[in-house]
C-alpha positions in Angstrom: -11.0 -3.5 3.9 -11.4 0.2 3.2 -12.8 -0.3 -0.3 -15.7 -2.4 1.1 -16.4 0.2 3.7 -16.4 2.9 1.0 -18.8 0.9 -1.2 -21.1 0.3 1.8 -21.2 4.0 2.5 -22.9 4.6 -0.9 -26.7 4.8 -0.9 -26.9 2.3 -3.8 -24.7 -0.4 -2.2 -25.5 -3.2 0.2 -22.4 -5.0 1.5 -22.7 -8.6 2.6 -19.5 -9.5 4.6 -19.2 -13.2 4.0 -16.0 -14.9 4.9 -15.4 -18.4 3.5 -12.0 -20.1 3.9 -10.7 -16.5 4.3 -11.3 -15.9 0.6 -11.9 -12.1 0.2 -13.9 -11.9 -2.9 -16.1 -8.9 -3.8 -19.1 -9.2 -6.0 -21.7 -6.9 -7.5 -25.5 -7.0 -8.1 -27.3 -4.2 -9.8 -31.1 -4.0 -10.0 -31.6 -0.7 -8.2 -29.1 -1.7 -5.5 -25.6 -3.0 -5.5 -24.8 -6.1 -3.3 -21.2 -6.6 -2.4 -20.1 -10.0 -1.1 -16.7 -11.4 -0.2 -17.7 -14.5 -2.0 -20.2 -13.5 -4.7 -23.1 -11.2 -5.6 -26.1 -11.9 -7.6 -28.1 -9.4 -9.7 -31.9 -9.6 -9.4 -32.0 -10.6 -13.1 -29.7 -13.5 -12.4 -26.4 -12.2 -13.6 -23.4 -12.6 -11.3 -20.2 -10.6 -11.0 -17.3 -11.7 -8.9 -14.6 -9.2 -7.8 -11.6 -10.8 -6.1 -9.6 -8.4 -3.9 -6.4 -10.3 -4.4 -5.2 -12.9 -6.9 -4.5 -15.5 -4.2 -8.2 -15.6 -3.2 -9.4 -15.8 -6.8 -11.3 -18.9 -8.2 -10.6 -20.0 -11.7 -12.4 -17.1 -13.2 -13.5 -13.7 -11.9 -15.1 -10.7 -13.6 -12.9 -8.2 -11.8 -9.6 -8.8 -10.0 -7.6 -6.3 -8.0 -3.8 -6.6 -8.2 -2.1 -4.4 -5.7 1.4 -4.8 -7.0 3.6 -6.9 -9.2 6.5 -7.3 -6.8 6.2 -11.2 -6.5 6.5 -11.4 -10.3 9.5 -9.0 -10.5 11.5 -10.6 -7.7 10.9 -14.3 -8.2 14.1 -15.4 -6.4 12.6 -14.0 -3.2 9.1 -15.4 -3.5 9.5 -18.9 -5.1 11.4 -20.7 -2.3 9.8 -24.1 -2.5 6.9 -25.8 -4.2 4.0 -24.0 -2.5 5.2 -20.5 -3.4 5.8 -21.6 -7.0 2.3 -23.0 -7.1 1.0 -19.8 -5.7 2.7 -17.8 -8.4 1.0 -20.0 -11.0 -2.4 -19.4 -9.4 -1.8 -15.6 -9.3 -0.8 -15.7 -13.0 -3.9 -17.7 -14.0 -6.1 -15.3 -12.0 -4.6 -12.3 -13.8 -4.9 -13.9 -17.2 -8.5 -15.1 -16.8 -10.2 -12.2 -15.1 -12.4 -10.1 -17.3 -11.1 -6.9 -15.9 -8.1 -6.1 -13.7 -7.9 -3.1 -11.3 -4.4 -1.8 -10.3 -3.6 1.2 -8.1 -1.1 3.0 -10.3 0.1 3.3 -13.9 3.4 1.7 -12.7 1.6 -1.5 -11.7 -0.4 -1.4 -15.0 2.8 -1.2 -17.0 4.4 -4.1 -15.1 1.3 -6.3 -15.4 1.0 -5.8 -19.1 4.8 -6.3 -19.6 5.1 -9.4 -17.4 1.8 -11.1 -17.9 0.7 -10.0 -21.4 -2.7 -8.7 -20.5 -4.3 -6.3 -23.0 -4.2 -2.7 -21.8 -7.9 -2.2 -22.6 -8.8 -4.6 -19.8 -6.6 -3.1 -17.1 -7.9 -0.1 -15.2 -6.0 2.2 -12.9 -8.0 3.0 -9.7 -5.9 4.8 -7.1 -6.4 3.8 -3.5 -7.5 6.3 -0.8 -6.6 7.9 2.4 -9.2 8.4 5.2 -8.6 12.0 6.3 -10.9 11.6 9.2 -8.6 8.9 10.7 -5.2 10.1 9.5 -5.3 13.7 10.7 -3.1 16.1 12.7 -3.3 15.6 16.5 -2.6 18.1 19.3 0.6 16.4 20.5 4.3 17.0 20.7 6.6 15.3 18.2 9.6 13.3 19.4 12.8 15.0 18.3 14.9 13.1 15.7 12.6 10.1 15.5 12.2 8.3 12.2 9.1 6.1 11.7 9.1 3.1 9.3 5.8 1.4 8.5 6.2 -2.1 7.1 7.4 -5.7 7.7 10.6 -7.4 6.8 9.8 -7.8 3.1 13.1 -7.1 1.2 11.4 -4.7 -1.1 10.8 -2.4 1.9 14.6 -1.9 2.1 14.8 -1.8 5.9 18.5 -2.7 6.2 19.6 0.3 4.1 17.4 2.5 6.2 19.1 1.1 9.3 22.5 1.9 7.7 21.3 5.4 6.9 20.1 6.1 10.4 23.4 4.8 11.9 25.3 7.5 10.0 23.2 10.5 11.2 24.6 12.8 13.9 23.2 13.7 16.4 21.8 10.2 16.7 18.3 9.4 15.4 15.8 6.9 16.8 14.2 4.4 14.4 10.7 3.1 15.1 9.0 0.2 13.2 5.3 -0.3 13.0 4.0 -3.4 11.2 3.6 -7.2 11.2 6.3 -9.7 11.9 6.2 -11.2 8.4 9.6 -12.1 6.9 10.9 -12.9 10.3 14.4 -13.8 9.2 14.8 -10.5 7.5 13.5 -8.7 10.5 16.0 -10.6 12.7 18.8 -9.6 10.4 17.7 -5.9 10.6 17.7 -6.0 14.4 21.1 -7.5 14.5 22.4 -4.9 12.1 20.9 -2.1 14.2 22.5 -3.5 17.3 25.9 -3.8 15.5 25.7 -0.2 14.2 24.5 1.2 17.5 21.0 2.3 16.2 18.2 2.7 18.8 15.7 0.5 17.0 12.2 0.0 18.6 9.6 -2.3 17.1 6.0 -1.7 18.0 4.3 -4.5 16.0 1.0 -4.2 14.1 -1.3 -1.4 15.3 -4.8 -0.2 14.6 -5.3 2.8 12.4 -6.0 5.1 15.3 -2.8 4.2 17.0 -0.9 4.4 13.7 -2.2 8.0 13.5 -0.7 8.8 16.8 2.7 7.4 15.7 2.5 9.5 12.5 1.9 12.5 14.7 4.6 11.6 17.2 7.5 10.9 14.9 9.7 13.6 13.3 9.6 12.1 9.8 8.3 9.0 8.0 10.9 7.1 5.9 9.8 4.9 3.1 12.9 3.9 1.1 11.2 1.0 -0.7 12.8 -0.6 -3.8 9.3 -1.0 -5.3 5.7 -0.4 -4.3 2.2 -0.9 -5.7 0.7 2.3 -4.4 2.5 3.3 -1.2 -0.2 4.2 1.4 2.0 5.0 4.5 3.6 8.2 2.9 0.2 9.5 2.0 -1.3 8.7 5.4 1.7 10.4 7.1 1.2 13.5 4.8 -2.5 13.5 5.8 -1.3 13.9 9.4 1.0 16.8 8.4 4.1 14.6 8.8 7.2 15.1 6.6 8.1 12.1 4.5 11.2 10.7 2.9 10.5 8.4 0.0 12.4 6.4 -2.6 12.6 8.0 -6.1 10.6 5.3 -7.8 7.7 5.5 -10.3 4.8 4.8 -8.0 5.9 7.5 -5.6 6.6 10.0 -8.4 3.1 9.2 -9.8 1.2 10.7 -6.9 3.7 12.8 -5.0 5.2 16.1 -6.2 8.7 17.2 -5.4 7.4 19.7 -2.9 5.4 17.1 -1.0 8.4 14.9 0.0 12.1 14.4 0.0 13.0 11.9 -2.7 16.1 9.6 -2.3 18.0 6.9 -4.0 16.8 3.7 -2.3 20.0 1.8 -3.2 22.3 4.4 -1.5 22.2 4.6 2.3 24.0 8.0 2.1 21.3 9.4 -0.1 18.6 8.1 2.4 20.6 9.6 5.3 20.9 12.9 3.5 17.2 12.9 2.7 16.3 12.3 6.4 18.6 15.1 7.4 16.9 17.5 5.0 13.5 16.4 6.2 14.5 17.0 9.8 15.9 20.4 9.2 13.4 21.7 6.6 10.5 24.0 7.7 7.4 22.2 6.6 3.8 23.5 6.4 1.7 20.7 7.9 -1.5 22.1 6.5 0.0 22.2 3.0 1.1 18.6 3.4 -2.4 17.5 4.4 -4.0 19.4 1.6 -1.7 17.7 -1.0 -3.3 14.3 -0.4 -7.0 15.3 -0.2 -7.5 14.1 -3.8 -7.0 10.5 -2.6 -10.3 9.2 -1.0 -11.9 5.8 -0.7 -15.2 7.2 -1.9 -13.5 8.2 -5.2 -11.9 4.7 -5.3 -15.4 3.1 -4.8 -16.8 5.3 -7.6 -14.1 4.4 -10.0 -14.4 0.7 -9.0 -18.1 0.8 -9.8 -17.3 2.3 -13.2 -15.2 -0.8 -13.9 -18.2 -3.0 -13.0 -20.3 -1.1 -15.5 -17.7 -2.0 -18.2 -18.1 -5.7 -17.3 -21.9 -5.4 -17.6 -21.9 -3.4 -20.8 
């Protein structure tokens, strides 16, 4: 994960990449150096701090917990189909309520977490995620005309069906590309069937490494992210870092770190609004350098620095 790499890049950090039952837990040790483990870290004076990078991999108690979004808590009807998902929700809630400190990527997630879980605001810290500008960068390559890129899986919160409807209404026709995992397979199958029914040229590329993702950001005409909800929303910022125009849903997490002149904002519940936004993005004269400069303030090194500041609060 990028945050571990960013911590490892610091002169005062030693990262010990330990995987145990796929639990991704980050820990800290201070005593001149910082040791980061995926399971635990021990200070030279014997103190231990645990930082879980996700509620699902958290033990009964951690010192620091990262919560990327509150979508499973806000859309329970989608995430609690059966006993195991319900138990997983209970585990997530326990992790959030028992962690000493909670890190979230946006004020939006912080507000949702406090409202839905009842955590005290003083123990929840906003630490924005980052964009690696050395990876996500403009490339010397031609863009495909009238090609819309979607980065994500079939999670209903990603709003893929409405994007398919929006693309179907555009003239001249627009190609739709999807990069991402095959999670939520039933929903992806339904999206494919809808695209076929509406005559949309829909190509799925599957999961790709960051370097290949950078090429797709540079090759497409525009990135579309009409999500119903997000925790942070990395793909639009990564695309902007490549100088690629973006169409995003007009929701709090996007408004929190993107200004009106950085993107085209649309109503995610209205396919016509999404289509109009794509049309504007395709026809507008964008300044790629200006788009890239707009996201320079988001870096993983800054994320690591702010994460370490949270550790200091635990140790105070």
